N, C-alpha and C positions, 0 to 999 in steps of 0.2 A: 568825466570820471577819471580819477587818477589811476593810470595803468599799474603803477608799482603797488599801490594799495590794494587794487583788485587781485593781483597775483598773490599777495600775502594773505588776504582774506580767504581766498579760495583754497590755497594750500593748507592753511591752518584748519579750516573747516573740514576738509577731506581727511586730514591727519586725525582730527578728533573722531570722526566717524569710523575711520579704520581701526583706531585703538579700541573703541567701544564694541565694534563688530568682533574684534579678536577676543575681547573679554567675554562676550556672549558665547562665542565658540568654545572657550575654555569652560564655561559654565556647564556645558553638556556633561562633562565628566562627573559633576556633582549629582546628576540624576541617576541614582544607583540604589542599592539596598538601603542605605541610610535615609535617603529621601523617602523611600516607600515606608520605612518605619515611622517617620514623622507624620506622613499623611494618614497612616492607619491609626496612629496614636490619637491624632486629633479627631478622626472619624469615630473612634470608639469612646472618646471622652464625653462625660456627662456635663462638663463645664464649658467654658468659653476659651477663646484664644486671646490672651492679653499681650498686645504687641508694644514693645518699648525700644527706646534708643536715645541717643544724644546727638545734638547738632543736626546735620543733614540727614543722618540715619533716622532721627526722630520724625523728620518730615516724610521720609519714605515709609516709615512705620504707620503714619496716619493714612497714607494712600493704601497700604496693604490692608489695614483695618477696614477701610471703606469697601475694598474689593471683596474681602472675606464676607462681610455682612451682606453685600448685595448679591452674593452667590450662595447664600444659605448656611454660612458658617458663622455662628454668633461670635462676635469679636469686639474688643474695645482697645483704645489707645491709652497708654500710661507713660508719661514722660519720666525717664529714668531719674532725672534730678528731682522731680517733685515726689517721686515714690517714697523717698526717705523723709519727707516732710508731711506725711499724712495720706498721700495717695495710695500707699501700699494697702490700705483698707479696701481698695477696689478689687483686689484679688480674693477670690472665694475658693473653697475646697473644690477640687477637680479641675480648676482652671489650668491651662497650659501657658507658660510664659514663653513668648517668642522674642528673643533679644537680638537686636541688630547692632553690629559694631564691626567696622572694617578692621581695626587693630586688635580688638578683643582684650585690650588692656586699659580701657578707660577707667578712671577713678570711680566714677559714679556706678559703673557696672560692677566693680569689685565690691562696693558697699551693698548693692542691691541683691546680687545673686545669693549670698549666704542667707540672707533674710528669707528670700523666697523658698529656697531649698529647705530651710528650717521649718517652713510652714507645710512642707510635704508636697509642694507642687512640682510638676515636671518642667524642666527648662530646655528649650530648644535654642541653640545659638546659631545665628546666621552671621558667619564670620569669614574673613579672608584667610586667616592663619589658624590651622588646626592646633598648632602648638602654643597658641596664645593662652592667656589666663581663662578667657571665656571658652575657648576651644576645649580646655582640659576640665572645666567645671560643669559644662552643659551635659545633660543626659543624652541629647541627640544633636547632631550637627547638620546644618545646611551650608556647605562650603561655597563661598563666592570669591574665588581667587582673582586678584587684580595685580598683574605684573607692574602696571604703571597707570597713573591718572592721565587724563587727556590733556591737561594744561602743561605748558612747557616746563613749569617748575615742579611738576609731579606733586602738587600740594592740594589743589582744590578738588573736593569730592565730585568727580564727574563719572569716570568709568566705574568707580566703586558703587555709586548710587544707581547707575544703570543696571549693574549686576544684581543689586538688592531688589530693585523694582521687578526685574525679570524673574528672579527666583520666587518672589512673592506671588507673581501672576501664575507661575507654574504650580505653586502650592495650592492656590485658590481654585484654579481650573481643575486640578487633579481631584480635589475634594468635591467639586461640582460633579465631575463625571462619576465618582464613587457613589454619590448620593442619587444619581439619576435625576439631577436637577433639570426640569423642563421649562420651556418658554412661559407657561402659565405660572410656574413658581417664581420665575424671574419677574414677571409682571406684578406680583404681590409686593415686591420690594421697590418697584419703580413706577408708581402710579402717576407721578407728575411729569410734566414736560412732554416734549415730542417723543422721546423714547417710550414713555409710559403709554401714550396714546397709540403708538404703533403696536403695543402689546395687548391692549385691552379694548380700544375703541372699535366698535362694530358698525357695519353698514346700517343696522337697525337703529343706531343712535343718530344717524344723519338724515336718512331719506324723509322721515316725518316732518322735517322742517321745510320741505319743498312742496310745491303743488303736485298734483297727480294727473298729468295730462293723459288722456286716453280717448280713442275713437273706435268705432266699429269698422269692420271691413267695408261696409256699404256707405259709410259716411261721405258725403260730397266733399270735394276738394276745398271749397271755400270755407266750409265749417271746420275742416281739418286745420286749415291755416289759422282760423280764429282761435281754435283750441291751443295751438302751439304758441300763438302770440300772447294770449291771456295768461298762460301758465309760465311763460318766460324762462323756459329751460332749453329752448332750441331743439325740441324734439317732442314727439308724442308716441305712446305705445299704440299699436293697432291690435285690437282684441277680437278673438273669435268666440266660439261657444264656451260657456262656463268661465268667462273671464280669463281664458288662456291667451298668452301672448302669441300672436300670429306674425307680428312684424314690428318695425319701427320706421318712423318718418322723421328725418332730421332736416335742419336748414340746408344741409348739403344735398339731400334728395330733391328739395324744391328747386335749388339752383340748377341741378343737372336736368331736371324736367324742363325748365325754361330754356336752357341751352339747347336742348334737343328740339325745342319748338313743337311740342306735341299739339296737335290741332284740337279745337273745341274742348278747352280745358273745363268748361262748365259741365261736361259729362263725365269727367274723371272722378273716380272714387279713391278712397284711401288705399284700397287693395291694389290699385293700378300703379301706384308709385312707391309703395313701401318696400323696404329691404327685409327680406325674409330671414329667419333664423338669427335674430339680433343677439348680441352679447348680453347675458343676464348674470346676476349674482344673487346669492341667497342673503336674506336679511341678517342671518346669523354670522356671515363671514366677517373676518377682520377687515377694517377699513383699508389697511395697507394692501390687502389682496385686491381690493377694488382698484387701487392705484396701479398695481402691477398689471392687471388686466387692461386698463386704459392705455398704459404705455405699450404693452405688447401689440395692441390692436390699433394704435394711433387714433383713439377716440376720446371724447370728453365726457361721456355719460354712459351709465349702465342702467338697464331696467332691473328693478329689484323684485324678487319673487319670494314668497313665503308659502310653504305647503303647496307649491305648484300654482299659486295665484299671484297675479300682478298686484303689487302694493305701492309702487312708486318709482322714483328715479333718484339715483345718486349721481351728483355732478362733480367734475374736477374742482369746481369752485368750493365745494363743501370740504374737500380734502385740503385745499390751500388754506381755507379759513381755519381749520383745526391744526395746521402746522404739520400735516402728514407729508406733504410734498417737500 
């Protein structure tokens, strides 16, 4: 490894982060009454948020659109250059235009805004300079001041896009809080992938795929071992009266029994080697809660109950298979 190159790489990377951290600190001054007015205007609106921009700002606008939609604020992306070639028809009455521009003086923005304002829509400008053309024409401002970009030439959009991204997140999360958006609401918009499964997949969706090992308190040891072997889950529930869980026997319990060398194992019953008060989980619990319980207790399976009755076993392998882990 070239020592001189490493020094340059590290110093440049740290300088980039320092500049962007400074920009984020300055962004705090923009969280004020004007910011509250924007949030409340969107919250009251009967329309959507149409997010637009040019160049790198357009890319950030697409991300803000996705974040707004996923957190309960209907939104769509419209490229500012395409807007004047037909896409302006995307904007409907009551929609609010959120326009991103570092300079606020982009030619496409200057063409677009008078058209949108002529339609009677509210315009929110996310801009670095309040005295820019966008800053003066917008109905509301979200200021994202950027003393300098992170690149040595002060040209490539770096710190400015970081500021826009962060301001967009602040806007979306503030709207989320105002709406009282809950995890079950979030799940409606994220049904796919690992995140979706964490939000909606329940223990009751998993345990029916497994066998249901179970023995009684008086079941002889050899029959208990056969039950555990045939059901292939490394455990069995030990049941008392009315199908109530009295304990659990795992592979570990069997190993500990052999290590202790208990005499005359032919006379042992399930009740003699079971672990009392096993960890259980309700069938209606989220699968991710089962994972948390397994991690907290350093175990690989939980007995599942429904209305106080033993109904099956959920295993760590089930969670791995579904991508929860």
